[in-house]
Residue, then its C-alpha position, 0 to 999 in steps of 0.5 A: x123265932x129266937x130272941x133279938x137285940x137292939x143296941x142303942x147308943x146312950x150318950x149323956x142321957x140321950x138315945x142316939x138315932x132312936x128313930x132308926x132303931x124303932x124302924x128296925x125294931x118294928x120290922x123285926x117284930x113283924x116276923x111274930x104273929x099278933x104283936x102290939x106296937x111298942x114305942x121304944x121312946x116311951x118304954x125305955x126308962x134311963x136310970x140315974x147312973x146311966x144319964x152321964x157318959x157313954x152306955x149301950x142300951x141293950x134291948x132283948x126282945x121277941x114278941x115282947x121286950x124281955x130285958x133292957x140293960x145299960x152297959x158302960x161302953x168302951x171303944x176297942x182299937x181296930x188296926x188289922x183285919x182278917x178275911x174269913x169265908x162263910x157261905x152259910x151265915x145268916x144274920x138278917x135280924x140282930x139275933x141275941x145268939x151271936x155264936x156263929x159270928x163269934x166262931x168266925x171272929x175266932x178265926x182272925x189269927x191275931x188280927x183285931x177284927x174280920x171281913x166276912x165274905x159270903x159267896x165271894x161277896x163282902x158282907x160285914x165285920x164282927x163289929x159292924x158294917x164295912x166301908x171302903x174308900x177309893x180315894x174319893x168316896x166311901x162305899x158300903x157293901x150292898x149285901x151286908x149280913x145286917x142292915x145297921x142303923x148307922x149305915x142306913x143313916x149315912x145312906x139316907x144322908x148321902x154320905x156313903x154309897x151302896x155298891x156290890x163289893x167282891x172278895x177280889x175288889x178288897x185290895x183295890x180300895x185304899x182303906x176300910x172303915x167299920x161303922x156301928x151305933x158307936x162308930x160313924x164317919x168321924x170316929x170309926x176305926x180305919x184300916x189301910x189295905x196293907x193291914x188286911x190279911x187273906 
């Protein structure tokens, strides 16, 4: 099995939503035989230069942890989305090799990000999981490529609703949001449906 990634938000020396990352980390490592339990809280040592500000704590692992990096994070502006189709993409686990996703991202035709449609079902963007607003509630596709930790947190706290969203449904929603470890409901990029291109 290829190497996997866990990207954790590190804000002013605190690893955010670590219990959700631990759950996904444990689940992914079950795919390997004879692995010992690893506690991320006890394993990740935060260096002095990463104890203030915003960082990506990037854990690369397989049957064991290969590398832990701390990378300063900068937010990227997302104001437009391009719909791309791919029926073969598989991102059940957070693979370190993101070449397939990057290939789709290159098809954005001047837009800031993409909406990936697989077998007519809306899945994810390049940057994270998608949310769709109908004027009252935020909905997230029930078949994402990757079940993100922020998505799981918002579902557990009943702030978003899981629902099948098809390609034909996209423009029935007012706007689309993108969530990931750095973007939650209160700071996520939001794109009006008039800025989505087919």
